[in-house]
C-alpha positions in Angstrom: 154.6 275.5 73.2 152.9 277.2 76.1 152.3 280.5 74.1 150.9 278.5 71.1 148.6 276.5 73.3 147.3 279.6 75.1 146.8 281.4 71.9 144.0 279.1 70.9 142.7 277.8 74.2 142.8 280.3 77.1 140.2 282.9 77.0 141.9 284.9 79.9 145.4 284.9 78.4 147.7 287.8 79.0 148.4 290.0 76.0 152.1 290.2 77.2 152.4 286.4 76.4 151.0 286.9 72.8 152.3 290.2 71.4 155.9 290.0 70.4 156.7 293.7 71.2 155.7 293.1 74.9 158.6 290.6 75.1 161.2 293.3 74.3 162.7 295.5 76.9 161.8 299.2 76.9 164.7 301.4 76.1 163.0 304.6 77.0 161.3 303.2 80.2 163.7 300.5 81.6 161.7 300.1 84.9 159.8 296.9 85.3 156.4 296.5 83.7 153.3 297.1 85.8 151.7 294.0 87.3 149.0 292.1 85.3 146.2 293.8 87.2 147.4 297.3 86.1 147.7 296.3 82.5 144.9 296.8 79.9 142.6 293.8 79.3 144.2 291.2 77.1 141.4 291.2 74.6 141.4 294.9 74.1 145.1 294.9 73.5 144.9 292.1 71.0 142.0 293.9 69.2 144.1 297.0 68.9 147.1 294.8 67.7 145.2 293.2 64.9 143.4 296.5 64.0 146.9 298.2 63.6 148.1 295.3 61.3 144.9 295.7 59.2 145.4 299.4 58.8 149.1 298.7 57.7 148.0 296.2 55.1 145.2 298.4 53.8 147.7 301.3 53.5 150.3 299.3 51.7 147.8 298.0 49.2 146.3 301.4 48.6 149.6 302.9 47.9 150.8 300.0 45.9 147.8 300.0 43.6 148.0 303.7 43.1 151.6 303.3 42.2 150.8 300.5 39.7 148.2 302.6 38.0 150.5 305.7 37.8 153.2 303.5 36.1 150.8 303.1 33.0 151.7 299.4 32.8 148.3 298.8 31.5 145.9 300.9 29.4 142.2 301.4 29.7 139.8 298.5 29.0 137.0 298.9 26.5 134.3 299.5 29.1 136.4 302.0 31.1 137.0 304.0 27.9 133.3 303.7 26.9 132.2 304.9 30.2 134.7 307.7 30.4 132.9 309.0 27.2 129.7 309.0 29.3 131.4 311.1 32.0 131.7 313.8 29.2 128.0 313.7 28.8 126.4 313.4 32.2 122.8 312.3 32.4 120.3 310.6 34.7 121.2 307.1 33.4 122.6 305.5 30.4 121.7 302.7 27.8 123.2 299.7 29.8 124.1 301.0 33.2 122.9 303.4 35.9 124.8 306.7 36.1 127.2 306.3 39.1 130.1 305.1 37.1 129.9 308.2 34.8 129.7 310.5 37.9 132.7 308.7 39.5 134.8 308.9 36.4 133.9 312.6 36.0 135.2 313.3 39.6 138.4 311.2 39.1 139.3 313.1 35.9 138.4 316.4 37.4 140.9 315.7 40.0 143.7 314.2 37.9 142.9 315.0 34.3 141.8 312.8 31.5 144.5 310.2 32.1 144.4 306.4 32.9 145.2 307.3 36.6 142.4 309.9 36.6 139.9 307.3 35.3 140.9 304.7 37.8 141.8 306.7 40.8 138.8 305.8 42.9 139.1 302.1 42.3 141.9 301.4 44.9 140.4 303.9 47.2 137.0 302.0 47.0 138.9 298.8 47.7 140.6 300.3 50.8 137.2 301.7 52.0 135.6 298.2 51.6 138.5 296.7 53.7 138.2 299.3 56.3 134.4 298.6 56.6 134.9 295.0 57.0 137.8 295.2 59.4 135.8 297.3 61.8 132.8 295.2 61.2 134.7 292.2 62.4 136.3 294.0 65.3 132.8 295.1 66.6 131.0 291.9 66.0 133.5 289.0 66.1 137.3 289.6 66.3 139.7 292.0 64.7 142.0 289.1 64.1 139.4 287.5 61.7 138.9 290.8 60.0 142.7 291.0 59.3 142.7 287.4 57.7 139.6 288.3 55.7 141.7 291.2 54.2 144.4 288.7 53.5 141.8 286.4 51.6 140.3 289.4 49.8 143.7 290.7 48.6 144.7 287.2 47.2 141.3 286.8 45.4 141.9 287.6 41.7 138.3 288.9 41.1 138.6 291.4 44.0 142.1 292.4 43.0 141.0 293.3 39.4 138.1 295.2 41.0 140.5 297.3 43.0 142.4 298.2 39.9 139.9 298.7 37.1 137.3 301.4 37.4 134.1 299.7 36.2 130.7 299.4 37.8 131.8 296.5 40.0 133.9 298.3 42.6 131.0 300.7 43.2 128.5 297.9 43.4 130.7 296.0 46.0 131.3 299.2 48.0 127.5 300.1 48.4 126.6 296.4 48.9 129.1 296.1 51.8 128.1 299.4 53.3 124.4 298.3 53.2 125.5 295.0 54.8 127.2 296.9 57.7 124.2 299.2 58.3 121.7 296.4 57.9 123.3 294.5 60.7 123.1 297.4 63.0 119.5 298.1 61.9 118.5 294.5 62.6 119.9 294.6 66.1 118.7 298.0 67.2 115.5 299.6 67.8 116.5 302.8 66.1 115.5 304.3 62.7 118.8 305.8 61.7 120.6 302.6 60.8 117.7 301.8 58.5 117.9 305.1 56.8 121.6 304.6 56.3 120.8 301.2 54.9 118.3 302.7 52.5 120.8 305.3 51.4 123.6 302.7 50.6 121.0 300.5 48.9 120.1 303.4 46.7 123.6 304.4 45.8 124.2 300.7 45.0 121.1 300.8 42.6 122.6 303.9 40.9 125.8 301.8 40.4 124.4 298.5 39.3 120.9 297.0 39.0 121.9 294.0 40.9 121.5 296.1 44.1 117.8 295.3 44.0 118.7 291.6 44.8 120.1 292.6 48.2 116.5 293.0 49.4 116.2 289.2 48.8 119.2 288.8 51.2 117.3 290.8 54.0 114.2 288.6 53.3 116.2 285.5 53.7 117.8 286.7 57.0 114.3 287.5 58.4 113.3 283.9 57.5 116.4 282.1 59.0 116.7 284.2 62.1 113.2 284.7 63.9 114.4 287.5 66.3 115.0 289.7 63.2 111.4 289.5 62.3 110.4 291.9 64.9 111.8 294.7 62.8 109.0 294.0 60.3 106.6 295.4 62.9 108.5 298.7 63.0 108.8 301.3 60.4 112.6 300.9 59.8 112.6 298.5 56.9 109.9 300.3 55.1 111.6 303.6 55.5 114.8 302.0 54.1 112.7 300.7 51.2 111.3 304.1 50.5 114.7 305.8 50.6 116.0 303.1 48.2 113.1 303.6 45.7 113.8 307.4 45.8 117.1 306.6 44.0 115.2 304.7 41.3 113.5 307.8 40.1 116.3 309.2 37.9 116.6 305.7 36.1 112.9 305.6 35.6 112.7 309.1 34.3 115.5 308.4 31.8 114.0 305.2 30.7 110.6 306.9 30.2 112.3 309.5 28.0 114.0 306.7 26.0 111.1 304.2 25.5 112.4 301.9 28.2 115.5 300.9 26.3 117.3 300.1 29.5 114.8 297.4 30.4 114.9 296.0 26.8 118.7 295.9 27.1 118.6 293.9 30.4 116.1 291.4 29.0 118.3 290.8 26.0 121.5 290.7 28.0 120.0 288.0 30.2 118.4 286.0 27.3 114.9 286.6 28.6 113.9 287.7 25.0 114.1 284.1 23.8 112.7 280.7 24.8 114.5 278.7 27.5 116.5 275.8 26.2 118.1 274.1 29.2 121.9 273.6 28.9 124.8 272.8 31.2 127.3 274.6 28.8 126.9 277.9 30.5 126.7 276.4 33.9 130.0 274.6 33.5 131.6 277.7 32.0 130.3 279.9 35.0 131.6 277.4 37.6 135.1 277.2 35.9 135.4 280.9 35.8 134.5 281.4 39.3 137.0 278.7 40.5 139.8 280.6 38.9 138.7 284.1 39.8 137.8 283.3 43.4 140.9 281.2 44.0 140.4 277.5 43.9 141.4 276.9 47.5 138.9 279.7 48.7 136.3 278.4 46.3 136.2 275.0 47.8 136.4 276.4 51.4 133.4 278.7 50.6 131.3 275.9 49.2 132.0 273.8 52.2 131.1 276.8 54.5 127.8 277.2 52.7 126.9 273.6 53.0 128.2 273.4 56.6 126.1 276.4 57.8 122.9 274.7 56.4 123.8 271.5 58.4 124.4 273.2 61.8 121.7 272.7 64.3 122.8 275.8 66.4 123.5 278.7 64.0 125.1 282.0 64.9 123.2 285.1 63.9 126.2 286.6 62.3 126.9 283.5 60.2 123.3 283.5 59.0 123.5 287.2 58.1 126.7 286.8 56.0 125.2 283.6 54.5 122.1 285.7 53.5 124.1 288.6 52.1 125.9 286.3 49.7 124.2 283.0 49.0 121.0 284.3 47.2 122.9 286.2 44.5 125.3 283.2 44.0 122.4 280.8 43.7 120.5 283.0 41.3 123.5 283.3 39.1 123.9 279.4 39.2 120.3 278.9 38.2 120.4 281.6 35.4 123.4 279.9 34.0 121.2 277.0 33.0 119.5 279.2 30.5 122.0 281.9 29.4 125.6 283.0 29.8 126.4 284.5 33.2 129.5 286.7 33.4 131.7 285.8 36.4 131.7 289.4 37.7 128.0 289.4 38.3 128.4 287.8 41.7 131.0 290.4 42.7 128.9 292.0 45.6 128.4 288.6 47.1 132.1 287.7 47.3 133.0 289.8 50.4 130.2 288.4 52.6 130.9 284.9 51.4 134.6 285.1 52.2 133.7 286.6 55.6 131.3 283.6 56.3 134.2 281.3 55.2 136.6 282.9 57.6 134.2 282.5 60.6 133.2 278.9 59.6 136.7 277.6 59.3 137.9 279.5 62.4 135.2 277.5 64.3 136.3 274.3 62.7 140.0 275.1 63.6 139.1 275.6 67.3 137.2 272.3 67.1 140.4 270.6 66.2 140.5 270.6 62.4 144.3 270.9 62.0 144.2 271.0 58.2 142.7 274.5 58.3 146.1 276.3 58.8 147.8 274.7 55.8 144.7 275.1 53.7 144.6 278.8 54.4 148.4 279.2 53.8 148.0 277.4 50.5 145.3 279.8 49.5 147.2 282.8 50.5 150.3 281.6 48.5 148.4 280.5 45.4 146.3 283.7 45.4 149.4 286.0 45.8 151.2 284.4 42.9 148.0 284.6 40.7 147.5 288.3 41.6 151.1 289.1 41.1 151.0 287.5 37.6 147.7 289.1 36.8 149.1 292.5 37.2 152.2 291.8 35.0 151.7 288.6 32.7 155.1 289.3 31.2 156.5 288.0 34.5 155.4 284.4 33.2 158.1 284.8 30.4 160.6 286.0 33.0 160.1 283.0 35.3 159.6 280.3 32.8 161.0 281.4 29.5 157.7 280.9 27.9 155.1 283.5 26.7 151.4 283.2 27.4 149.3 282.6 24.3 147.3 285.7 23.4 143.9 284.0 24.2 145.3 283.1 27.7 146.7 286.5 28.5 144.2 288.5 30.5 146.1 291.7 29.9 145.9 291.7 26.2 142.6 293.6 26.5 144.3 296.4 28.3 147.3 296.7 25.9 148.0 298.1 22.4 145.2 300.6 22.3 147.5 303.7 22.4 149.5 302.4 19.5 146.3 301.5 17.7 145.1 305.0 18.0 148.4 306.3 16.6 148.0 304.1 13.5 144.4 305.3 13.0 145.7 308.9 13.4 148.3 308.5 10.7 145.7 307.1 8.3 143.5 310.1 9.2 146.2 312.6 8.7 146.9 311.2 5.3 143.2 311.7 4.3 143.2 315.2 5.8 146.1 316.2 3.6 143.7 315.6 0.7 141.7 318.6 2.0 138.5 316.8 2.9 136.8 316.4 6.5 137.7 313.0 7.9 135.8 311.1 10.8 136.4 307.7 12.3 133.9 304.8 12.6 134.5 301.9 14.9 132.6 298.6 14.7 132.3 298.4 18.5 131.5 300.8 21.2 134.5 299.9 23.2 136.9 300.6 20.2 135.1 303.9 19.8 135.8 304.8 23.4 139.3 303.7 23.3 140.2 305.7 20.2 138.4 308.8 21.5 140.5 308.4 24.7 144.0 307.7 23.1 143.8 310.0 20.2 144.6 313.4 21.7 142.6 315.5 19.1 139.7 313.2 19.6 139.9 313.4 23.4 139.7 317.3 23.2 136.8 317.2 20.9 134.8 314.3 22.7 132.2 316.5 24.3 132.1 319.4 21.8 132.5 318.2 18.1 133.5 314.5 18.2 134.7 312.8 15.1 134.9 309.3 16.4 131.7 307.4 16.0 130.4 303.8 16.4 128.9 301.9 13.5 125.1 302.6 13.4 122.5 299.8 13.8 118.7 299.5 13.0 118.0 299.9 16.7 119.8 301.0 19.7 122.6 298.8 20.9 124.8 301.1 22.8 124.8 304.7 24.2 126.2 306.2 20.9 123.0 305.5 19.2 121.2 307.8 21.6 123.5 310.8 21.1 122.9 313.4 18.3 124.9 312.7 15.2 
């Protein structure tokens, strides 16, 4: 009882009362331990303890995710295969996305070959890097213990678990948004130019990953509004240098769009429903909220909303809480508002998830210290529920093993990453039978994702993808995907 009480109340507690390994006798040095005054400060010892636990958790998750990918239990998704084709035709930008995903897949397959593991190699590594960034961010600006529990929440959030497995644009977007968050906090608290240059660099790389990176400037603007001391930075060159560095990374995208009649901008307006009149509806709003409740973990989602409301109600606000609020709330709010006119995909808020979870950890830790005893069982419930969801998400056949019932196809999230290799074999058998007649044969898919998957899983098509491809996407009157822009 004494140790439990001291853990949460005594700011000058001894680390030997808190760390279990200090209670064990030393076999190599059996002499008595030095007196308290000769021991390192308790807070430093605890910081190192939680940092070590964080490193262990990050390493375990990284190795486990790489092992899962190497097992080939799932196949590529449509977007992954489609963007793998991009990586065989490197360019300044592409029809629907900036170029960073193509460069990343090019590097991954250069290291590990044109395999599923090669395509996805960097996704777990990006997840580990984001975890390290936030663990050290909390260790420097709050407590390493809170950083460790943030890692626990992130690893049991289905949306982030998927992002640490599949190699799409979202892991890259989350990585550079988080890196800009870390650099931006240093920049707003120091009278130095270097942090702002780093911030501009990460913002620029984020822009080359996903266009949503431009909205992070709204986050910085909101922080300047909410925390007056940060506004003094606006009288210094730092923010403007960061903006200039960021805009430099916009040049390749602009050049490519000029060369292609601004087709990227046209696609974005069509994707967001801006090419048609606004007809207010709650259908997409309810759809978006329902998807986020499931993908963010229902327990965390409720805690996150409560934290957002609670921060706004506080009379004395901490700068760190305001900063994390600013880094996540604007993007979430924009998606909520946009869902009143058009469909918003649940992954659009991915960059905001890490800062919002970090805010949730800080807010509910403060509530716990104020006597809110329900916080601990609430957190345990979220961890347990999220762990089960992530476990089943990686292998939905476990549902049948545990319950004897199979998931209906429309409810099985893995159906989109299964069956493509066998599909390619069936297509190849049909092609071989036509080739036997002595005529050239090519393949037309009715969707860009199917064209990418057949190109990847049909060995002969994979070898010919950047030389003489024979897998095509059905043509349209105007560009609807990257295939339309390539010769042939």
